[in-house]
C-alpha positions in Angstrom: 68.3 -179.7 113.8 68.9 -176.5 111.9 65.3 -175.5 112.6 65.7 -176.2 116.3 68.8 -174.0 116.6 67.4 -171.2 114.5 66.9 -167.9 116.4 63.4 -166.3 116.2 62.8 -163.2 114.2 63.0 -159.9 116.1 59.4 -159.4 115.3 57.6 -156.1 116.2 59.4 -153.6 118.3 58.9 -154.0 122.1 58.9 -151.6 125.1 58.9 -147.9 124.4 59.4 -148.4 120.7 56.0 -150.1 120.5 54.4 -146.9 121.7 56.1 -144.9 119.1 59.0 -143.5 121.1 62.2 -142.9 119.1 65.5 -144.3 120.2 66.8 -140.8 121.0 63.7 -140.0 123.1 64.1 -143.3 124.9 67.7 -142.6 125.7 66.9 -139.1 127.1 64.0 -140.6 129.2 66.3 -143.3 130.7 68.9 -140.7 131.7 66.4 -138.4 133.4 64.9 -141.4 135.2 68.3 -142.4 136.6 68.9 -138.8 137.8 65.5 -138.7 139.5 66.2 -141.9 141.3 69.6 -140.7 142.5 68.0 -137.4 143.8 65.3 -139.3 145.7 67.9 -141.6 147.2 70.1 -138.7 148.3 67.1 -136.9 149.8 66.1 -140.0 151.8 69.6 -140.5 153.0 69.9 -136.9 154.1 66.6 -137.1 156.0 67.7 -140.2 157.9 71.1 -138.7 158.7 69.5 -135.4 159.9 67.0 -137.2 162.1 69.8 -139.3 163.7 71.9 -136.3 164.3 69.1 -134.3 165.9 68.2 -137.3 168.2 71.8 -137.7 169.2 72.1 -134.0 170.0 68.9 -134.1 172.0 67.4 -131.4 169.8 63.8 -131.0 171.2 62.6 -129.6 167.9 63.8 -132.5 165.8 63.9 -130.3 162.8 60.2 -130.3 162.4 60.0 -134.1 162.5 58.0 -136.0 165.1 60.0 -137.6 167.9 59.0 -141.1 166.9 59.8 -140.4 163.2 63.2 -139.0 164.2 63.9 -142.0 166.4 63.1 -144.4 163.6 65.3 -142.4 161.3 68.2 -142.6 163.8 67.7 -146.3 164.2 67.7 -147.1 160.5 71.1 -145.5 160.1 72.8 -147.7 162.7 74.9 -150.6 161.5 74.3 -152.9 164.5 70.8 -154.2 163.8 69.6 -157.0 166.1 66.6 -159.0 165.0 63.1 -157.8 165.9 62.4 -161.2 167.4 65.3 -160.8 169.9 64.1 -157.4 171.1 60.5 -158.5 171.3 61.4 -161.5 173.4 63.4 -159.3 175.8 60.5 -156.9 176.1 58.0 -159.7 176.9 60.3 -161.0 179.6 60.5 -157.5 181.1 56.8 -156.6 181.1 55.1 -159.9 182.0 55.4 -159.3 185.8 53.9 -155.8 185.3 50.7 -157.3 183.9 49.7 -158.8 187.3 48.1 -162.1 188.2 45.3 -161.5 185.8 47.7 -160.6 182.9 45.4 -157.7 182.1 47.1 -154.7 183.7 48.0 -152.0 181.3 49.8 -149.6 183.6 52.5 -149.5 186.2 52.2 -146.8 188.9 55.0 -145.4 191.1 57.1 -142.5 192.3 59.2 -140.4 189.9 62.5 -142.1 189.1 61.6 -145.4 190.7 62.6 -148.8 189.2 59.7 -150.1 187.1 60.7 -153.8 187.0 63.6 -156.1 187.1 65.9 -154.9 184.3 65.9 -157.7 181.8 66.5 -155.5 178.7 69.5 -156.3 176.4 72.6 -154.3 177.0 72.5 -151.0 175.1 68.7 -150.8 175.0 67.4 -147.2 175.3 64.0 -146.5 176.8 62.1 -143.4 175.5 59.1 -142.0 177.5 56.7 -139.5 176.0 53.9 -137.6 177.7 52.5 -134.9 175.4 55.4 -132.6 174.5 57.6 -134.1 177.2 60.2 -136.7 176.4 62.7 -138.5 178.6 65.2 -141.2 177.7 67.4 -143.5 179.7 68.9 -147.0 179.9 67.1 -149.6 182.0 63.5 -149.7 183.2 63.3 -146.7 185.5 60.3 -144.3 185.7 60.7 -140.8 184.3 61.8 -138.0 186.7 58.6 -136.0 186.3 54.9 -136.7 187.1 52.7 -137.8 184.2 51.2 -140.6 182.2 53.9 -141.8 179.8 54.0 -143.9 176.6 57.2 -145.8 176.1 59.2 -147.3 173.3 62.5 -149.2 173.4 65.3 -148.8 170.8 68.1 -151.3 170.4 70.4 -150.8 167.4 68.2 -150.4 164.3 65.1 -151.8 166.0 62.5 -149.5 167.6 59.7 -151.2 169.6 56.8 -149.2 170.9 55.0 -150.7 173.9 51.5 -149.9 172.9 49.5 -151.7 175.7 51.4 -150.4 178.7 51.7 -147.0 180.3 54.1 -145.8 183.0 52.3 -143.5 185.5 54.5 -141.4 187.8 53.1 -139.7 190.8 52.9 -136.1 191.8 54.5 -135.9 195.3 52.2 -135.5 198.3 54.5 -132.7 199.4 53.0 -130.6 196.6 49.7 -130.4 198.5 49.0 -127.1 200.3 46.2 -126.5 202.7 44.4 -129.6 201.4 44.8 -128.7 197.7 47.0 -129.2 194.7 46.3 -126.3 192.4 42.5 -125.8 192.4 41.7 -129.4 193.2 40.6 -129.9 196.8 41.6 -133.2 198.4 41.3 -132.5 202.1 43.6 -134.1 204.7 44.1 -137.7 205.7 44.2 -138.7 209.4 47.8 -138.1 210.6 50.2 -140.6 212.2 48.8 -143.5 210.2 45.8 -143.9 212.5 44.5 -147.5 212.3 47.9 -149.0 211.4 50.5 -148.8 208.7 48.0 -149.5 206.0 46.3 -146.2 206.8 49.3 -143.9 206.3 48.5 -140.9 204.1 49.4 -141.5 200.4 52.9 -140.4 199.3 51.8 -139.3 195.9 48.9 -138.8 193.5 48.2 -139.5 189.8 47.6 -136.3 188.0 44.5 -136.8 185.8 43.9 -134.4 182.9 41.2 -134.1 180.3 43.6 -135.5 177.8 44.8 -138.6 179.8 41.6 -139.5 181.8 40.8 -142.3 179.3 44.1 -144.0 179.8 43.6 -147.8 180.2 45.0 -149.1 183.5 43.7 -152.6 182.6 41.6 -154.4 180.1 38.3 -153.2 181.6 39.2 -150.0 183.5 40.4 -146.5 182.8 41.7 -143.7 185.1 38.5 -141.8 185.0 36.5 -144.8 186.3 38.1 -144.3 189.7 37.7 -140.5 190.1 35.4 -139.0 192.7 32.2 -137.5 191.4 32.6 -134.0 192.7 34.6 -131.0 191.3 33.6 -132.0 187.8 34.9 -128.8 186.1 38.2 -128.7 188.0 41.3 -130.0 186.0 43.7 -131.5 186.6 42.3 -133.9 189.2 44.3 -136.1 191.6 43.8 -139.8 192.2 45.2 -142.5 194.4 45.0 -146.0 192.8 46.6 -149.3 193.7 47.3 -151.7 190.9 46.7 -154.7 193.2 43.1 -153.6 193.4 42.8 -153.4 189.6 44.4 -156.8 189.3 41.9 -158.3 191.8 39.0 -156.7 190.0 40.1 -158.2 186.7 40.4 -161.6 188.3 36.9 -161.3 189.7 35.6 -160.5 186.2 37.5 -163.5 184.8 35.8 -165.7 187.4 32.4 -164.2 186.5 33.0 -164.9 182.8 33.6 -168.5 183.7 30.2 -168.5 185.3 28.6 -167.3 182.1 28.4 -163.6 183.0 29.0 -160.9 180.3 31.3 -158.5 182.1 31.8 -155.9 179.4 29.4 -153.6 181.3 31.3 -153.5 184.5 30.9 -150.1 186.3 32.7 -148.5 189.2 30.1 -146.9 191.4 32.8 -145.5 193.8 36.5 -145.8 193.4 38.9 -143.3 195.1 37.4 -140.8 197.5 39.2 -137.8 198.8 38.9 -137.3 202.5 36.6 -134.3 202.0 34.4 -136.3 199.6 34.3 -139.3 201.9 33.2 -137.1 204.8 30.5 -135.0 203.3 29.6 -135.4 199.6 26.6 -137.3 198.3 25.0 -140.2 200.3 27.4 -140.8 203.2 25.5 -143.7 204.7 27.8 -146.7 205.2 31.0 -144.7 204.7 33.7 -145.4 207.3 35.8 -142.5 208.6 38.9 -144.6 207.6 37.3 -145.9 204.4 39.7 -147.9 202.2 38.4 -145.8 199.3 40.6 -142.9 200.6 43.7 -145.1 200.1 43.1 -146.1 196.5 42.7 -149.8 197.1 38.8 -150.2 197.2 36.0 -150.1 194.6 32.3 -150.6 194.6 31.3 -152.4 191.4 28.2 -153.7 189.6 27.5 -155.2 186.1 25.3 -153.0 183.8 25.2 -154.4 180.3 21.7 -153.0 179.8 22.9 -149.4 180.3 20.2 -148.4 182.7 22.6 -147.4 185.4 21.9 -150.3 187.7 22.9 -153.9 188.4 21.8 -156.5 185.8 20.3 -159.9 186.7 23.6 -161.6 186.6 22.6 -164.7 188.5 19.8 -165.5 186.1 17.0 -165.8 188.7 14.7 -163.3 186.8 15.1 -160.4 189.3 17.7 -157.7 190.2 18.3 -157.7 193.9 21.0 -158.2 196.5 21.5 -161.8 195.3 23.3 -160.4 192.2 25.7 -158.5 194.4 26.1 -161.7 196.3 27.0 -163.4 193.1 30.0 -161.0 192.6 30.9 -161.6 196.3 31.2 -165.3 195.7 33.5 -164.7 192.7 35.7 -162.4 194.9 35.9 -165.1 197.6 37.1 -167.6 195.0 39.8 -165.1 193.8 41.1 -164.6 197.4 41.3 -168.4 197.9 43.4 -168.7 194.7 45.5 -165.6 195.4 45.9 -165.0 199.2 48.2 -162.0 198.6 45.1 -160.1 197.3 43.1 -160.7 200.5 41.0 -157.8 201.6 37.5 -156.6 202.3 34.3 -157.8 200.5 31.0 -156.3 201.2 27.5 -156.6 199.8 25.0 -153.7 199.6 21.3 -153.7 198.9 19.5 -151.3 196.6 18.2 -148.0 198.0 16.5 -145.0 196.4 20.0 -143.7 195.5 21.5 -146.8 193.8 21.0 -150.4 192.9 22.8 -153.4 194.6 26.6 -153.4 194.4 29.6 -155.2 195.8 32.6 -153.7 197.6 36.0 -155.2 196.9 39.4 -154.0 198.4 42.9 -155.2 199.0 43.6 -153.9 202.5 45.8 -156.9 203.3 43.6 -158.7 205.8 40.2 -160.4 205.6 37.1 -158.3 206.3 33.5 -159.2 205.5 30.1 -157.4 205.8 
């Protein structure tokens, strides 16, 4: 029993003593370490407090800090810290309708200051929009008051949640067009008075496409630049009309083709938006209607080119590339319209000619048209 209760010998010195450090040196080292930790803690606290103060004051400079960094700093100093899971659930609820029937939309497009979606955000949530050096904030899901392609993040209490796979695109008003132009970019003039019906009214606004934002994903497979006309290559910014219903329908067509075993990664837009002047007289104008849906942003001519040769692939697997491959896409578009009557529109099949290979036209004009 005595042996069991006996304490072990101290043995060799441990810690700093083992390395030859004296007790006096160790004492000084410990004191300086404590001072260093306190200085670091004070500096960190000062940085967070400064960031929060600048954000609250609306200081555009944010003291040399990035806006996102400053926003995070401000959030971290708030005492009311809801869980990330709570904020994430609220965001999912708010943005699900914006992703379309396909679930693959990555942008919402509308006028400046317009509601984006039904406001399902928690009380007190603040939305921050950023486009380059521009920043706007506000409560609720309402588009910024200036034209641009905006990233967004939502802050609630101590939680900051960037929405990385969604952009808000606000339109440049059509009233800014002068003599057929906005800046140096020539659009031309749409038929006046809504010739052909209400679906043919001139567009009320345009997406401003710059060198910097042209690669913005509007859906899983498509970017802004995919829908630009092929003229005025060196003129920036350019202006575009694009309906998200069209993009949604195209994504659903690709989904249907995938179910048929087609690799759709190589989808190409031969022709998307056409300005009136482009539609009337640029390139091969054969087959272009004077009231082409391409001028209204809800039509696209597409083909699948995984081989990268600039023409349609043999997607129906019959060993040749011809109009039957464009017909294969048409059949997918027909099935999409049967499942989603609200996306009804035009579907047309085109044969190859010396200018291009076969392709399929798809639009969302609101009534059935076939050719």
